[in-house]
Biopython code that builds the backbone (N, CA, C, O; Angstrom):
import numpy as np
from Bio.PDB.StructureBuilder import StructureBuilder

atoms = [
    (1, "MET", "N", (0.850, -1.176, 0.000)),
    (1, "MET", "CA", (0.000, 0.000, 0.000)),
    (1, "MET", "C", (0.894, 1.237, 0.000)),
    (1, "MET", "O", (1.826, 1.332, 0.798)),
    (2, "THR", "N", (0.617, 2.163, -0.874)),
    (2, "THR", "CA", (1.422, 3.378, -0.936)),
    (2, "THR", "C", (0.983, 4.347, 0.153)),
    (2, "THR", "O", (-0.093, 4.205, 0.736)),
    (3, "ALA", "N", (1.822, 5.322, 0.414)),
    (3, "ALA", "CA", (1.504, 6.322, 1.437)),
    (3, "ALA", "C", (0.253, 7.108, 1.082)),
    (3, "ALA", "O", (-0.493, 7.517, 1.972)),
    (4, "VAL", "N", (0.013, 7.325, -0.201)),
    (4, "VAL", "CA", (-1.174, 8.068, -0.627)),
    (4, "VAL", "C", (-2.445, 7.348, -0.204)),
    (4, "VAL", "O", (-3.443, 7.989, 0.128)),
    (5, "HIS", "N", (-2.414, 6.015, -0.214)),
    (5, "HIS", "CA", (-3.576, 5.221, 0.128)),
    (5, "HIS", "C", (-3.447, 4.542, 1.490)),
    (5, "HIS", "O", (-4.077, 3.513, 1.735)),
    (6, "SER", "N", (-2.654, 5.099, 2.352)),
    (6, "SER", "CA", (-2.498, 4.509, 3.679)),
    (6, "SER", "C", (-3.811, 4.661, 4.445)),
    (6, "SER", "O", (-4.595, 5.563, 4.151)),
    (7, "PRO", "N", (-4.056, 3.797, 5.414)),
    (7, "PRO", "CA", (-5.279, 3.930, 6.214)),
    (7, "PRO", "C", (-5.424, 5.316, 6.849)),
    (7, "PRO", "O", (-6.528, 5.857, 6.921)),
    (8, "GLU", "N", (-4.326, 5.876, 7.299)),
    (8, "GLU", "CA", (-4.383, 7.198, 7.923)),
    (8, "GLU", "C", (-4.824, 8.261, 6.931)),
    (8, "GLU", "O", (-5.642, 9.122, 7.257)),
    (9, "ASN", "N", (-4.278, 8.199, 5.710)),
    (9, "ASN", "CA", (-4.658, 9.184, 4.692)),
    (9, "ASN", "C", (-6.096, 8.996, 4.239)),
    (9, "ASN", "O", (-6.782, 9.976, 3.946)),
    (10, "LEU", "N", (-6.567, 7.755, 4.175)),
    (10, "LEU", "CA", (-7.961, 7.518, 3.793)),
    (10, "LEU", "C", (-8.915, 8.048, 4.856)),
    (10, "LEU", "O", (-9.939, 8.643, 4.522)),
    (11, "VAL", "N", (-8.597, 7.842, 6.119)),
    (11, "VAL", "CA", (-9.428, 8.380, 7.200)),
    (11, "VAL", "C", (-9.442, 9.900, 7.137)),
    (11, "VAL", "O", (-10.493, 10.519, 7.301)),
    (12, "ARG", "N", (-8.303, 10.492, 6.904)),
    (12, "ARG", "CA", (-8.204, 11.951, 6.800)),
    (12, "ARG", "C", (-9.055, 12.461, 5.628)),
    (12, "ARG", "O", (-9.755, 13.465, 5.759)),
    (13, "LEU", "N", (-8.993, 11.774, 4.496)),
    (13, "LEU", "CA", (-9.770, 12.168, 3.331)),
    (13, "LEU", "C", (-11.273, 12.075, 3.607)),
    (13, "LEU", "O", (-12.021, 12.991, 3.264)),
    (14, "VAL", "N", (-11.716, 10.985, 4.220)),
    (14, "VAL", "CA", (-13.141, 10.834, 4.526)),
    (14, "VAL", "C", (-13.600, 11.939, 5.467)),
    (14, "VAL", "O", (-14.663, 12.523, 5.255)),
    (15, "LYS", "N", (-12.829, 12.232, 6.488)),
    (15, "LYS", "CA", (-13.199, 13.307, 7.419)),
    (15, "LYS", "C", (-13.291, 14.648, 6.691)),
    (15, "LYS", "O", (-14.192, 15.444, 6.954)),
    (16, "GLU", "N", (-12.363, 14.888, 5.787)),
    (16, "GLU", "CA", (-12.373, 16.129, 5.018)),
    (16, "GLU", "C", (-13.626, 16.208, 4.136)),
    (16, "GLU", "O", (-14.271, 17.254, 4.061)),
    (17, "LEU", "N", (-13.961, 15.112, 3.478)),
    (17, "LEU", "CA", (-15.148, 15.099, 2.621)),
    (17, "LEU", "C", (-16.423, 15.294, 3.432)),
    (17, "LEU", "O", (-17.354, 15.951, 2.967)),
    (18, "LEU", "N", (-16.476, 14.739, 4.622)),
    (18, "LEU", "CA", (-17.679, 14.863, 5.448)),
    (18, "LEU", "C", (-17.853, 16.252, 6.037)),
    (18, "LEU", "O", (-18.927, 16.575, 6.545)),
    (19, "ARG", "N", (-16.816, 17.080, 5.980)),
    (19, "ARG", "CA", (-16.946, 18.465, 6.441)),
    (19, "ARG", "C", (-17.671, 19.338, 5.417)),
    (19, "ARG", "O", (-18.085, 20.452, 5.737)),
    (20, "LEU", "N", (-17.826, 18.842, 4.191)),
    (20, "LEU", "CA", (-18.569, 19.610, 3.198)),
    (20, "LEU", "C", (-20.026, 19.730, 3.626)),
    (20, "LEU", "O", (-20.559, 18.832, 4.278)),
    (21, "ASP", "N", (-20.664, 20.821, 3.268)),
    (21, "ASP", "CA", (-22.049, 21.057, 3.672)),
    (21, "ASP", "C", (-23.039, 20.068, 3.059)),
    (21, "ASP", "O", (-24.067, 19.749, 3.657)),
    (22, "ARG", "N", (-22.714, 19.591, 1.864)),
    (22, "ARG", "CA", (-23.656, 18.740, 1.136)),
    (22, "ARG", "C", (-22.894, 17.906, 0.115)),
    (22, "ARG", "O", (-21.694, 18.087, -0.093)),
    (23, "GLU", "N", (-23.621, 16.988, -0.513)),
    (23, "GLU", "CA", (-23.034, 16.261, -1.636)),
    (23, "GLU", "C", (-22.737, 17.256, -2.757)),
    (23, "GLU", "O", (-23.352, 18.320, -2.837)),
    (24, "THR", "N", (-21.803, 16.903, -3.604)),
    (24, "THR", "CA", (-21.446, 17.763, -4.736)),
    (24, "THR", "C", (-21.542, 16.947, -6.019)),
    (24, "THR", "O", (-21.944, 15.783, -5.998)),
    (25, "GLU", "N", (-21.175, 17.558, -7.120)),
    (25, "GLU", "CA", (-21.157, 16.850, -8.399)),
    (25, "GLU", "C", (-20.131, 15.726, -8.395)),
    (25, "GLU", "O", (-20.223, 14.797, -9.199)),
    (26, "TRP", "N", (-19.161, 15.803, -7.502)),
    (26, "TRP", "CA", (-18.078, 14.816, -7.460)),
    (26, "TRP", "C", (-18.034, 14.026, -6.151)),
    (26, "TRP", "O", (-17.083, 13.284, -5.908)),
    (27, "LEU", "N", (-19.065, 14.185, -5.301)),
    (27, "LEU", "CA", (-19.147, 13.445, -4.039)),
    (27, "LEU", "C", (-20.564, 12.926, -3.850)),
    (27, "LEU", "O", (-21.523, 13.698, -3.863)),
    (28, "GLU", "N", (-20.689, 11.633, -3.677)),
    (28, "GLU", "CA", (-21.984, 10.990, -3.441)),
    (28, "GLU", "C", (-21.883, 10.174, -2.159)),
    (28, "GLU", "O", (-20.937, 9.409, -1.971)),
    (29, "LEU", "N", (-22.867, 10.344, -1.279)),
    (29, "LEU", "CA", (-22.903, 9.612, -0.014)),
    (29, "LEU", "C", (-24.057, 8.623, -0.058)),
    (29, "LEU", "O", (-25.181, 8.992, -0.401)),
    (30, "LYS", "N", (-23.789, 7.387, 0.284)),
    (30, "LYS", "CA", (-24.793, 6.325, 0.221)),
    (30, "LYS", "C", (-24.737, 5.482, 1.477)),
    (30, "LYS", "O", (-23.700, 5.375, 2.131)),
    (31, "HIS", "N", (-25.888, 4.880, 1.805)),
    (31, "HIS", "CA", (-25.869, 3.933, 2.918)),
    (31, "HIS", "C", (-26.713, 2.695, 2.656)),
    (31, "HIS", "O", (-26.710, 1.773, 3.472)),
    (32, "ASN", "N", (-27.428, 2.647, 1.555)),
    (32, "ASN", "CA", (-28.317, 1.504, 1.364)),
    (32, "ASN", "C", (-28.465, 1.076, -0.089)),
    (32, "ASN", "O", (-29.516, 0.554, -0.460)),
    (33, "ASN", "N", (-27.476, 1.273, -0.905)),
    (33, "ASN", "CA", (-27.597, 0.932, -2.311)),
    (33, "ASN", "C", (-26.718, -0.282, -2.630)),
    (33, "ASN", "O", (-25.500, -0.251, -2.457)),
    (34, "ALA", "N", (-27.369, -1.349, -3.099)),
    (34, "ALA", "CA", (-26.622, -2.549, -3.475)),
    (34, "ALA", "C", (-26.940, -2.980, -4.898)),
    (34, "ALA", "O", (-26.604, -4.096, -5.294)),
    (35, "ASP", "N", (-27.586, -2.109, -5.673)),
    (35, "ASP", "CA", (-27.980, -2.424, -7.045)),
    (35, "ASP", "C", (-26.813, -2.145, -7.994)),
    (35, "ASP", "O", (-26.464, -0.983, -8.205)),
    (36, "PRO", "N", (-26.204, -3.185, -8.569)),
    (36, "PRO", "CA", (-25.033, -2.981, -9.433)),
    (36, "PRO", "C", (-25.286, -2.029, -10.597)),
    (36, "PRO", "O", (-24.410, -1.229, -10.927)),
    (37, "ALA", "N", (-26.446, -2.091, -11.222)),
    (37, "ALA", "CA", (-26.732, -1.205, -12.363)),
    (37, "ALA", "C", (-26.789, 0.250, -11.912)),
    (37, "ALA", "O", (-26.252, 1.133, -12.582)),
    (38, "GLN", "N", (-27.436, 0.498, -10.784)),
    (38, "GLN", "CA", (-27.533, 1.868, -10.291)),
    (38, "GLN", "C", (-26.169, 2.385, -9.837)),
    (38, "GLN", "O", (-25.844, 3.552, -10.055)),
    (39, "ILE", "N", (-25.382, 1.533, -9.214)),
    (39, "ILE", "CA", (-24.032, 1.926, -8.795)),
    (39, "ILE", "C", (-23.203, 2.298, -10.026)),
    (39, "ILE", "O", (-22.473, 3.289, -10.007)),
    (40, "GLY", "N", (-23.314, 1.507, -11.090)),
    (40, "GLY", "CA", (-22.606, 1.813, -12.330)),
    (40, "GLY", "C", (-23.022, 3.154, -12.906)),
    (40, "GLY", "O", (-22.183, 3.912, -13.392)),
    (41, "GLU", "N", (-24.322, 3.452, -12.852)),
    (41, "GLU", "CA", (-24.806, 4.747, -13.347)),
    (41, "GLU", "C", (-24.240, 5.891, -12.515)),
    (41, "GLU", "O", (-23.842, 6.920, -13.060)),
    (42, "TYR", "N", (-24.204, 5.713, -11.189)),
    (42, "TYR", "CA", (-23.630, 6.744, -10.322)),
    (42, "TYR", "C", (-22.157, 6.969, -10.648)),
    (42, "TYR", "O", (-21.704, 8.111, -10.721)),
    (43, "ILE", "N", (-21.417, 5.893, -10.842)),
    (43, "ILE", "CA", (-19.990, 6.018, -11.155)),
    (43, "ILE", "C", (-19.796, 6.752, -12.477)),
    (43, "ILE", "O", (-18.920, 7.610, -12.589)),
    (44, "SER", "N", (-20.604, 6.422, -13.470)),
    (44, "SER", "CA", (-20.520, 7.103, -14.754)),
    (44, "SER", "C", (-20.845, 8.590, -14.609)),
    (44, "SER", "O", (-20.151, 9.441, -15.165)),
    (45, "ALA", "N", (-21.903, 8.894, -13.860)),
    (45, "ALA", "CA", (-22.289, 10.296, -13.666)),
    (45, "ALA", "C", (-21.213, 11.056, -12.904)),
    (45, "ALA", "O", (-20.901, 12.198, -13.241)),
    (46, "LEU", "N", (-20.645, 10.431, -11.881)),
    (46, "LEU", "CA", (-19.575, 11.088, -11.131)),
    (46, "LEU", "C", (-18.362, 11.353, -12.022)),
    (46, "LEU", "O", (-17.748, 12.416, -11.934)),
    (47, "SER", "N", (-18.020, 10.402, -12.867)),
    (47, "SER", "CA", (-16.877, 10.580, -13.780)),
    (47, "SER", "C", (-17.111, 11.741, -14.730)),
    (47, "SER", "O", (-16.223, 12.565, -14.949)),
    (48, "ASN", "N", (-18.310, 11.801, -15.290)),
    (48, "ASN", "CA", (-18.640, 12.900, -16.201)),
    (48, "ASN", "C", (-18.610, 14.239, -15.472)),
    (48, "ASN", "O", (-18.105, 15.229, -16.002)),
    (49, "SER", "N", (-19.148, 14.266, -14.260)),
    (49, "SER", "CA", (-19.155, 15.507, -13.480)),
    (49, "SER", "C", (-17.745, 15.955, -13.135)),
    (49, "SER", "O", (-17.447, 17.149, -13.153)),
    (50, "ALA", "N", (-16.880, 15.005, -12.824)),
    (50, "ALA", "CA", (-15.492, 15.363, -12.515)),
    (50, "ALA", "C", (-14.846, 16.026, -13.717)),
    (50, "ALA", "O", (-14.163, 17.042, -13.584)),
    (51, "ALA", "N", (-15.060, 15.454, -14.884)),
    (51, "ALA", "CA", (-14.472, 16.032, -16.102)),
    (51, "ALA", "C", (-15.004, 17.442, -16.339)),
    (51, "ALA", "O", (-14.243, 18.342, -16.692)),
    (52, "LEU", "N", (-16.287, 17.634, -16.148)),
    (52, "LEU", "CA", (-16.889, 18.949, -16.374)),
    (52, "LEU", "C", (-16.455, 19.982, -15.338)),
    (52, "LEU", "O", (-16.428, 21.179, -15.623)),
    (53, "ASN", "N", (-16.117, 19.519, -14.140)),
    (53, "ASN", "CA", (-15.742, 20.429, -13.057)),
    (53, "ASN", "C", (-14.239, 20.503, -12.826)),
    (53, "ASN", "O", (-13.790, 21.115, -11.857)),
    (54, "GLY", "N", (-13.457, 19.884, -13.706)),
    (54, "GLY", "CA", (-12.007, 19.950, -13.588)),
    (54, "GLY", "C", (-11.450, 19.220, -12.375)),
    (54, "GLY", "O", (-10.398, 19.594, -11.857)),
    (55, "LYS", "N", (-12.140, 18.189, -11.919)),
    (55, "LYS", "CA", (-11.688, 17.416, -10.766)),
    (55, "LYS", "C", (-10.959, 16.165, -11.239)),
    (55, "LYS", "O", (-11.382, 15.521, -12.200)),
    (56, "ALA", "N", (-9.870, 15.823, -10.568)),
    (56, "ALA", "CA", (-9.117, 14.618, -10.913)),
    (56, "ALA", "C", (-9.729, 13.375, -10.286)),
    (56, "ALA", "O", (-9.505, 12.262, -10.761)),
    (57, "ASN", "N", (-10.508, 13.563, -9.210)),
    (57, "ASN", "CA", (-11.077, 12.426, -8.479)),
    (57, "ASN", "C", (-12.540, 12.682, -8.165)),
    (57, "ASN", "O", (-12.986, 13.824, -8.061)),
    (58, "THR", "N", (-13.271, 11.594, -8.018)),
    (58, "THR", "CA", (-14.630, 11.650, -7.496)),
    (58, "THR", "C", (-14.718, 10.644, -6.362)),
    (58, "THR", "O", (-13.867, 9.766, -6.222)),
    (59, "TYR", "N", (-15.765, 10.785, -5.552)),
    (59, "TYR", "CA", (-15.880, 9.920, -4.385)),
    (59, "TYR", "C", (-17.321, 9.477, -4.199)),
    (59, "TYR", "O", (-18.253, 10.270, -4.325)),
    (60, "MET", "N", (-17.485, 8.197, -3.898)),
    (60, "MET", "CA", (-18.762, 7.654, -3.486)),
    (60, "MET", "C", (-18.483, 6.910, -2.189)),
    (60, "MET", "O", (-17.774, 5.903, -2.173)),
    (61, "LEU", "N", (-19.043, 7.416, -1.115)),
    (61, "LEU", "CA", (-18.798, 6.831, 0.201)),
    (61, "LEU", "C", (-20.035, 6.079, 0.658)),
    (61, "LEU", "O", (-21.133, 6.634, 0.699)),
    (62, "TRP", "N", (-19.850, 4.810, 1.002)),
    (62, "TRP", "CA", (-20.940, 3.994, 1.534)),
    (62, "TRP", "C", (-20.911, 4.058, 3.057)),
    (62, "TRP", "O", (-19.858, 4.212, 3.676)),
    (63, "GLY", "N", (-22.117, 3.932, 3.646)),
    (63, "GLY", "CA", (-22.225, 3.910, 5.098)),
    (63, "GLY", "C", (-22.309, 5.291, 5.706)),
    (63, "GLY", "O", (-22.040, 5.471, 6.893)),
    (64, "ILE", "N", (-22.687, 6.287, 4.883)),
    (64, "ILE", "CA", (-22.786, 7.666, 5.351)),
    (64, "ILE", "C", (-24.187, 8.187, 5.027)),
    (64, "ILE", "O", (-24.644, 8.073, 3.890)),
    (65, "ASP", "N", (-24.866, 8.756, 6.020)),
    (65, "ASP", "CA", (-26.161, 9.379, 5.775)),
    (65, "ASP", "C", (-25.942, 10.676, 5.016)),
    (65, "ASP", "O", (-25.148, 11.515, 5.441)),
    (66, "ASP", "N", (-26.644, 10.852, 3.884)),
    (66, "ASP", "CA", (-26.362, 12.022, 3.041)),
    (66, "ASP", "C", (-26.882, 13.329, 3.622)),
    (66, "ASP", "O", (-26.403, 14.391, 3.224)),
    (67, "SER", "N", (-27.827, 13.303, 4.532)),
    (67, "SER", "CA", (-28.312, 14.571, 5.087)),
    (67, "SER", "C", (-27.543, 14.996, 6.342)),
    (67, "SER", "O", (-27.231, 16.175, 6.509)),
    (68, "SER", "N", (-27.239, 14.040, 7.218)),
    (68, "SER", "CA", (-26.553, 14.373, 8.466)),
    (68, "SER", "C", (-25.049, 14.146, 8.414)),
    (68, "SER", "O", (-24.308, 14.659, 9.254)),
    (69, "HIS", "N", (-24.596, 13.371, 7.421)),
    (69, "HIS", "CA", (-23.202, 12.949, 7.274)),
    (69, "HIS", "C", (-22.745, 12.032, 8.409)),
    (69, "HIS", "O", (-21.547, 11.858, 8.636)),
    (70, "ASP", "N", (-23.706, 11.454, 9.112)),
    (70, "ASP", "CA", (-23.378, 10.489, 10.160)),
    (70, "ASP", "C", (-22.922, 9.172, 9.544)),
    (70, "ASP", "O", (-23.440, 8.741, 8.514)),
    (71, "VAL", "N", (-21.948, 8.542, 10.187)),
    (71, "VAL", "CA", (-21.518, 7.214, 9.780)),
    (71, "VAL", "C", (-22.542, 6.227, 10.307)),
    (71, "VAL", "O", (-22.877, 6.233, 11.492)),
    (72, "ILE", "N", (-23.032, 5.383, 9.420)),
    (72, "ILE", "CA", (-24.089, 4.417, 9.797)),
    (72, "ILE", "C", (-23.479, 3.034, 9.954)),
    (72, "ILE", "O", (-24.189, 2.078, 10.267)),
]
sb = StructureBuilder()
sb.init_structure("model")
sb.init_model(0)
sb.init_chain("A")
sb.init_seg("    ")
for serial, (resi, resn, name, xyz) in enumerate(atoms, 1):
    if name == "N":
        sb.init_residue(resn, " ", resi, " ")
    sb.init_atom(name, np.array(xyz, "f"), 0.0, 1.0, " ", f" {name:<3s}", serial, name[0])
structure = sb.get_structure()
């Protein structure tokens, strides 16, 4: 595992993302989606949004309530 993807850096990244006020074009929070087709659509939409917004990365976090940002 590289330092960029170390557990400490991933925890730091998740905490940083959860400080945002809301989901964005490049951040999706989920806690109850297990449908492969819908997940694929979300990934495609996030990729397109990243390109349109000049972002190098997008994020879909599972186990997070999208309104409260609580870890479920």
